[in-house]
ROGU-328667 format. One record per residue (C-alpha): residue number from 1; x, y, z. Coordinates in Angstrom, 3 decimals, always signed. Each point is the difference from the previous one (the first is absolute). Layout:
# ROGU-328667
R  num         X         Y         Z
R  NUM         X         Y         Z
...
***
This chain:
# ROGU-328667
R  num         X         Y         Z
R    1   -19.193   -14.752   -10.814
R    2    +1.407    +3.230    -1.367
R    3    -2.582    +2.522    -1.195
R    4    +2.188    +2.342    -2.045
R    5    -3.061    +1.856    -1.319
R    6    -0.126    +1.641    +3.417
R    7    +2.973    +2.175    -0.974
R    8    -2.056    +1.652    -2.742
R    9    -2.963    +0.808    +2.230
R   10    +0.822    +2.631    +2.664
R   11    -3.470    -0.201    +1.528
R   12    +0.286    -3.757    +0.546
R   13    +3.522    +0.448    +1.384
R   14    -1.225    +2.440    +2.606
R   15    -2.914    -2.279    +0.834
R   16    +2.294    -3.019    +0.363
R   17    +2.424    +1.973    +2.169
R   18    -2.192    -0.035    +3.085
R   19    +2.913    +0.719    +2.347
R   20    +1.202    +2.962    -2.046
R   21    +3.430    -1.552    -0.519
R   22    +0.648    +1.850    -3.263
R   23    -0.630    +3.315    +1.721
R   24    +2.208    -0.965    +2.925
R   25    +2.769    -1.303    -2.265
R   26    -0.057    +3.403    -1.721
R   27    +0.904    +1.731    +3.285
R   28    +3.699    -0.866    -0.123
R   29    +0.967    +3.608    -0.755
R   30    -2.139    +1.217    +2.878
R   31    +1.591    -2.627    +2.250
R   32    +3.445    +1.347    -0.860
R   33    -0.979    +3.596    +0.793
R   34    -1.625    -1.034    +3.274
R   35    +3.049    -2.022    +1.056
R   36    +2.354    +2.868    -0.832
R   37    -2.141    +2.386    +2.064
R   38    -0.027    -2.422    +2.926
R   39    +3.786    -0.400    -0.153
R   40    +0.434    +3.777    -0.041
R   41    -2.287    +0.410    +3.024
R   42    +1.705    -2.771    +1.961
R   43    +3.403    +1.462    -0.780
R   44    +2.796    -2.166    -1.343
R   45    +2.609    +2.768    +0.117
R   46    +2.005    -1.800    +2.687
R   47    +0.800    -2.737    -2.517
R   48    +2.119    +2.456    -1.995
R   49    +2.594    +0.017    +2.768
R   50    +0.313    -3.788    +0.088
R   51    +2.652    -2.098    -1.670
R   52    -1.577    -3.414    +0.558
R   53    +1.994    -3.169    +0.370
R   54    -2.804    -1.707    -1.958
R   55    -3.428    +0.724    -1.421
R   56    -2.279    -2.898    +0.912
R   57    -3.148    -0.429    -2.092
R   58    -2.455    -2.337    +1.701
R   59    -1.940    -1.727    -2.779
R   60    -3.210    -1.242    +1.527
R   61    -2.724    -1.938    -1.863
R   62    -2.104    +2.023    -2.422
R   63    +0.888    +3.126    -1.920
R   64    +2.942    +0.784    +2.276
R   65    +2.131    -2.840    -1.330
R   66    +0.021    +1.368    -3.551
R   67    +0.453    +3.585    +1.203
R   68    +3.113    -0.931    +1.968
R   69    +1.465    -1.745    -3.031
R   70    -0.701    +2.970    -2.251
R   71    +1.611    +2.385    +2.503
R   72    +3.108    -2.187    +0.289
R   73    +0.261    -0.322    -3.786
R   74    -0.276    +3.772    -0.438
R   75    +2.890    +0.489    +2.427
R   76    +2.094    -2.589    -1.822
R   77    +3.549    -1.157    +0.717
R   78    +1.357    +3.559    +0.047
R   79    -1.936    +0.830    +3.160
R   80    +2.495    +1.150    +2.681
R   81    -2.032    -1.759    +2.698
R   82    -0.468    -3.785    +0.093
R   83    -3.638    -0.864    -0.711
R   84    -1.453    -3.087    +1.661
R   85    -3.380    -1.494    -0.882
R   86    -1.357    -2.291    +2.700
R   87    -3.366    -1.217    +1.222
R   88    +0.888    +0.783    +3.621
R   89    +2.555    +2.148    +1.792
R   90    +3.456    -1.632    -0.151
R   91    +1.601    -1.099    +3.264
R   92    +2.744    +2.621    -0.431
R   93    -2.376    +2.984    -0.272
R   94    +1.290    +2.952    +1.994
R   95    +0.184    +3.739    +0.554
R   96    +1.904    +0.683    -3.217
R   97    -2.675    -1.528    -2.237
R   98    -3.108    +1.388    -1.702
R   99    -3.067    -2.212    -0.384
R  100    -2.892    +0.502    -2.434
R  101    -3.061    -2.225    -0.240
R  102    -3.472    +0.013    -1.475
R  103    -3.020    -2.104    +0.793
R  104    -3.748    +0.376    -0.270
R  105    -0.409    -2.500    +2.832
R  106    +0.144    +1.950    +3.237
R  107    +0.028    -3.307    +1.904
R  108    +3.108    -1.460    -1.695
R  109    +1.655    -1.578    +3.060
R  110    +3.315    -0.757    -1.737
R  111    +0.352    +3.610    -1.072
R  112    -1.106    +1.294    +3.404
R  113    +2.693    -2.089    +1.704
R  114    +2.603    +1.145    -2.527
R  115    -0.815    +3.668    +0.485
R  116    -0.015    -0.375    +3.769
R  117    +3.451    -1.601    -0.088
R  118    +1.374    +2.595    -2.411
R  119    -1.358    +2.888    +2.078
R  120    +1.357    -1.428    +3.277
R  121    +3.437    -0.228    -1.566
R  122    -0.102    +3.583    -1.154
R  123    -0.522    -0.482    -3.734
R  124    -1.762    +2.740    -1.939
R  125    -3.358    -1.432    -1.057
R  126    -2.496    +1.329    -2.562
R  127    -3.102    -2.040    -0.761
R  128    -2.845    +0.492    -2.462
R  129    -2.731    -1.795    +1.939
R  130    -3.535    +0.586    +1.311
R  131    -0.162    +2.434    +2.908
R  132    -1.526    -2.531    +2.403
R  133    +1.098    -3.482    +0.993
R  134    +3.004    -1.860    +1.391
R  135    +2.299    +0.958    -2.885
R  136    -0.443    +3.757    +0.462
R  137    +0.341    -0.402    +3.761
R  138    +3.125    -2.146    -0.244
R  139    +2.297    +2.978    -0.443
R  140    -0.874    +1.132    +3.531
R  141    -0.192    +3.606    -1.172
R  142    +3.470    -0.115    -1.557
R  143    -1.004    -1.120    -3.506
R  144    -1.339    +2.410    -2.613
R  145    -3.363    -1.275    -1.205
R  146    -1.289    +1.034    -3.442
R  147    -3.634    -1.196    -0.064
R  148    -2.009    -0.083    -3.234
R  149    -2.477    +2.813    -0.501
R  150    -1.970    -1.507    -2.865
R  151    -2.001    -3.168    +0.720
R  152    +0.844    -2.447    -2.782
R  153    +0.097    -3.812    +0.050
R  154    +3.373    -1.372    +1.167
R  155    +0.770    -1.408    -3.460
R  156    -0.213    +3.519    -1.475
R  157    +2.206    +1.849    +2.506
R  158    +3.215    +0.064    -2.056
R  159    -0.119    +3.796    -0.392
R  160    -0.023    +0.660    +3.743
R  161    +2.706    -2.550    +0.785
R  162    +2.226    +1.079    -2.898
R  163    -0.223    +3.731    +0.721
R  164    +0.661    -0.622    +3.702
R  165    +3.120    -1.965    -0.858
R  166    +1.154    +2.656    -2.459
R  167    -0.446    +2.617    +2.735
R  168    +2.367    -1.956    +2.237
R  169    +2.577    -0.433    -2.774
R  170    -0.246    +3.683    -0.848
R  171    +0.420    +1.093    +3.621
R  172    +3.092    -2.208    +0.282
R  173    +1.411    +1.577    -3.150
R  174    +0.191    -3.363    -1.734
R  175    -2.533    +0.596    -2.796
R  176    -1.632    +3.228    -1.106
R  177    -3.357    -0.425    -1.703
R  178    -2.347    +2.677    -1.273
R  179    -3.081    -1.369    +1.737
R  180    -2.235    +2.629    -1.555
R  181    +1.112    -1.204    -3.439
R  182    -0.698    -3.549    +1.167
R  183    -3.503    +0.928    +1.155
R  184    -0.700    +1.868    -3.255
R  185    +1.194    -2.981    -2.063
R  186    -2.251    -2.313    +2.018
R  187    -2.946    +2.330    -0.566
R  188    +0.642    -0.107    -3.754
R  189    +0.186    -3.793    +0.104
R  190    -3.337    -0.133    +1.825
R  191    -1.579    +2.345    -2.538
R  192    +1.180    -2.201    -2.864
R  193    -1.371    -3.049    +1.819
R  194    -3.470    +1.472    +0.506
R  195    -2.790    -2.516    -0.746
R  196    -1.362    +2.297    -2.745
R  197    +3.222    -0.331    -2.023
R  198    +0.094    -2.904    -2.433
R  199    +2.744    -2.605    -0.177
R  200    +2.005    +1.830    -2.667
R  201    +0.701    +2.949    +2.309
R  202    -0.402    -1.653    +3.403
R  203    +3.321    -1.625    +1.022
R  204    -1.554    -1.896    +2.924
R  205    -2.748    -1.572    -2.119
R  206    +2.565    -0.848    -2.686
R  207    +2.302    -1.672    +2.522
R  208    -2.909    -1.908    +1.540
R  209    -0.988    -1.397    -3.394
R  210    +3.578    -1.003    -0.775
R  211    +0.269    -1.838    +3.315
R  212    -3.456    -1.604    -0.258
R  213    -0.008    -3.783    -0.410
R  214    +3.799    -0.115    -0.085
R  215    +2.737    -0.930    +2.421
R  216    +1.918    +3.275    +0.274
R  217    +3.779    -0.054    +0.264
R  218    +0.873    +3.366    +1.536
R  219    +3.714    +0.443    -0.644
R  220    +1.822    +3.117    +1.120
R  221    +2.635    +1.335    -2.371
R  222    +1.744    +1.667    +2.944
R  223    -0.385    -0.155    +3.806
R  224    -2.662    +2.705    +0.338
R  225    -2.032    -1.616    -2.777
R  226    +0.311    -3.393    +1.681
R  227    -1.143    +1.461    +3.332
R  228    -3.026    +1.685    -1.598
R  229    -0.771    -3.270    -1.792
R  230    -0.152    -1.688    +3.409
R  231    -2.646    +2.500    +1.043
R  232    -1.851    -0.712    -3.239
R  233    -0.047    -3.697    +0.832
R  234    -1.401    +0.846    +3.430
R  235    -2.743    +2.166    -1.531
R  236    -1.040    -2.589    -2.589
R  237    -0.002    -2.770    +2.573
R  238    -1.916    +2.053    +2.551
R  239    -2.663    +1.482    -2.276
R  240    -0.173    -2.147    -3.114
R  241    +1.015    -3.459    +1.212
R  242    +2.833    -0.117    -2.540
R  243    +3.265    -1.751    +0.871
R  244    +3.056    +1.733    -1.481
R  245    +3.619    -0.955    -0.381
R  246    +2.308    +2.823    +1.125
R  247    +3.718    +0.179    -0.643
R  248    +2.872    +2.250    -0.899
R  249    +0.522    -0.462    -3.746
R  250    +3.596    -1.177    +0.398
R  251    -1.167    -2.670    +2.431
R  252    -3.032    -0.854    -2.123
R  253    +2.053    -0.886    -3.072
R  254    +2.016    -2.568    +1.955
R  255    -3.153    -2.141    +0.326
R  256    +0.479    -1.542    -3.399
R  257    -3.176    -2.046    -0.313
R  258    -2.249    +2.899    +0.988
R  259    +1.969    +2.381    -2.215
R  260    -0.389    -2.366    -2.948
R  261    -3.763    -0.180    +0.548
R  262    -0.246    +3.764    +0.410
R  263    +2.122    +0.635    -3.087
R  264    -2.450    -1.896    -2.210
R  265    -2.855    +2.325    +0.972
R  266    -0.508    +2.435    -2.858
R  267    +2.613    -1.746    -2.116
R  268    -0.635    -1.754    -3.290
R  269    -0.388    -3.304    +1.847
R  270    -2.669    +1.519    +2.211
R  271    -1.685    +1.687    -2.960
R  272    -0.932    -3.347    -1.528
R  273    -0.891    -1.675    +3.285
R  274    -3.567    -1.082    +0.600
R  275    -1.580    +2.586    +2.386
R  276    -2.133    -2.744    +1.534
R  277    +3.143    -1.943    +0.849
R  278    +1.562    +3.050    +1.624
R  279    -3.206    +0.606    +1.954
R  280    -0.475    +2.176    +3.032
R  281    +3.109    +0.537    +2.059
R  282    +2.373    +0.378    -2.962
R  283    +3.206    +1.796    +0.938
R  284    +0.321    +3.726    -0.609
R  285    +3.181    +1.923    +0.776
R  286    -0.126    +3.558    +1.336
R  287    +3.315    +1.855    +0.120
R  288    -0.041    +2.701    +2.669
R  289    +2.515    +2.864    -0.042
R  290    -0.085    +3.090    +2.211
R  291    +3.572    +1.246    -0.533
R  292    +0.724    +2.308    -2.935
R  293    +3.625    -0.499    -0.996
R  294    +2.042    -1.417    -2.864
R  295    +0.879    -3.237    +1.769
R  296    -3.543    -1.037    +0.861
R  297    -1.247    +1.042    -3.428
R  298    +2.635    -2.260    -1.564
R  299    -1.096    -2.909    +2.211
R  300    -3.621    +0.644    -0.998
R  301    +0.861    -0.033    -3.731
R  302    +1.805    -3.315    +0.418
R  303    -2.942    -1.420    +1.971
R  304    -2.491    +1.052    -2.659
R  305    +2.170    -1.616    -2.652
R  306    +0.070    -3.284    +1.917
R  307    -3.652    +0.218    +1.076
R  308    -1.865    +1.351    -3.053
R  309    -3.396    -0.440    +1.605
R  310    +0.831    +1.861    +3.201
R  311    -2.059    +2.970    +1.181
R  312    +1.904    +3.069    +1.141
R  313    -0.683    +2.072    +3.080
R  314    +2.643    +2.688    -0.333
R  315    +0.307    +3.814    -0.028
R  316    -2.013    +1.571    -2.805
R  317    +1.423    +3.421    -0.603
R  318    +0.180    +0.918    +3.707
R  319    +3.737    +0.646    +0.033
R  320    -0.391    +2.853    +2.489
R  321    -1.481    -2.338    +2.581
R  322    +2.323    -1.986    +2.236
R  323    -0.126    -3.707    +0.757
R  324    -2.004    +0.562    +3.200
R  325    -2.747    +1.743    -1.981
R  326    -0.066    -2.747    -2.608
R  327    -0.054    -2.679    +2.698
R  328    -3.001    +1.660    +1.618
R  329    -1.822    +0.311    -3.320
R  330    +0.604    -3.639    -0.920
R  331    -1.142    -1.132    +3.462
R  332    -3.212    +1.998    -0.416
R  333    -0.530    -1.464    -3.470
R  334    +0.356    -3.511    +1.385
R  335    -2.521    +0.814    +2.744
R  336    -2.557    +1.430    -2.420
R  337    +0.489    -2.822    -2.506
R  338    -0.469    -2.572    +2.761
R  339    -3.272    +1.642    +1.051
R  340    -1.260    +0.048    -3.600
R  341    +0.968    -3.624    -0.495
R  342    -1.541    -0.970    +3.335
R  343    -3.284    +1.646    -0.960
R  344    -0.053    -1.621    -3.451
R  345    +0.842    -3.460    +1.320
R  346    -2.186    +0.192    +3.114
R  347    +2.814    -0.508    +2.510
R  348    -0.633    +3.331    +1.704
R  349    -3.686    -0.547    +0.670
R  350    -0.085    -3.787    -0.072
R  351    -1.092    -2.373    +2.804
R  352    +1.731    +0.728    +3.291
R  353    +1.081    +3.510    -0.939
R  354    +0.865    +2.110    +1.903
R  355    -0.039    -2.318    +3.054
R  356    +2.762    -2.192    -1.424
R  357    +2.067    +3.022    -1.010
R  358    +0.066    +1.192    +3.594
R  359    +2.070    -2.954    +1.161
***
C-alpha cells in the first residue's frame, strides 16, 4: 500500500530510509567527478590517436545496459565510427576496435570472457568495473580499468558508468561533454530532490507521485529520450517494483490499441470515467525528451496534442546544457523518484530486501 503522506514528513522519510538510499542517490554529481578524475589518472590520451573500425559497447545486465544505449543515442547516426551494442564481444572483434563496458558485478563471467578475447586480439579495452575480480583481471594488464571510488548500491551507479563512457567518447573525439557542467547540474537536481523540499518544488517526489499506482508508459520523443526512459524503467522496476512500458514515440504510436487506451487518459472520456473502474494500474504516459531542437519540439507538440493527459519530461529553460547533461539529469531524477516511491510503497524495505535485490 502506498503511504503518500511519507513525502510530506522528512523525518519519517529519513527513518524509513534505513539504507540511506536517498543520500546515495544524491551522489550522482560526485560519482561523475570521481569517474572523471579516475579517467584522467589512468590516462586515455592514447585513444585520441585511434581511428577505430568500430566502437563496441558491451551492455551487461544492470545499469550498464541503459548507459550503453544512452551513449549510442548521443552519438547518433552522424557518428563517423560504427557503434555496436552487444551483450558480449562479437566474433569479429580485433585490433582496430575499441571496447567499453560497465558492470558492478566483478564476477560477470560472460564479460570476463569477452574482455579476455578482445584483449588477446589487440582491441583497445576500457572498463568501468570494480578493481578486484575476474572482470578486472580479464584484460591481462592490457585493459584500462576505471573502478568506482564511491560505494553506492549497483542500482544507483549510473553516474559512474555514464561519466566513464563519456570520458571514452571524449578521448576518441566522438563526443565532447562538459563533465563539470554535468556534475553541477546533477548536484542541483539532488538539492531540489532533498527530502526537506515539498512535492511542489521537489521534481523527484512529484514524479514518484505521478507514477504511483499507475502503469507508466515511458515514451521517448527522440532516441536519447527513449534511452533514458529505458533507464527509468530499470530504476522503477529495481527500487519500486513498478513495471513500465518503454518505447520510442514513433514506434509507440503504431501499437494502435495501446495508443487508443493511452489517448483516453486525461481526455473528456477519461474525465467522466469512474475512478474506481480505472483502479490502480491505470495507464499514464510520460514523454521524455533530452534533445533541444526544432524537430523534436515539433514532435513533442504533436504528441501532446494527441495525448492530452501525457506528462512531459523535457528541457525546462536549460538551453545552454547539451543532451548529455539533460540525459544525466533525467536519469538521476528517475533514480531519486524510484527511491521515494520504493520507500512510500514499502518495496525498498519490504520482506526479503536487500537479500533478494542482491541476486
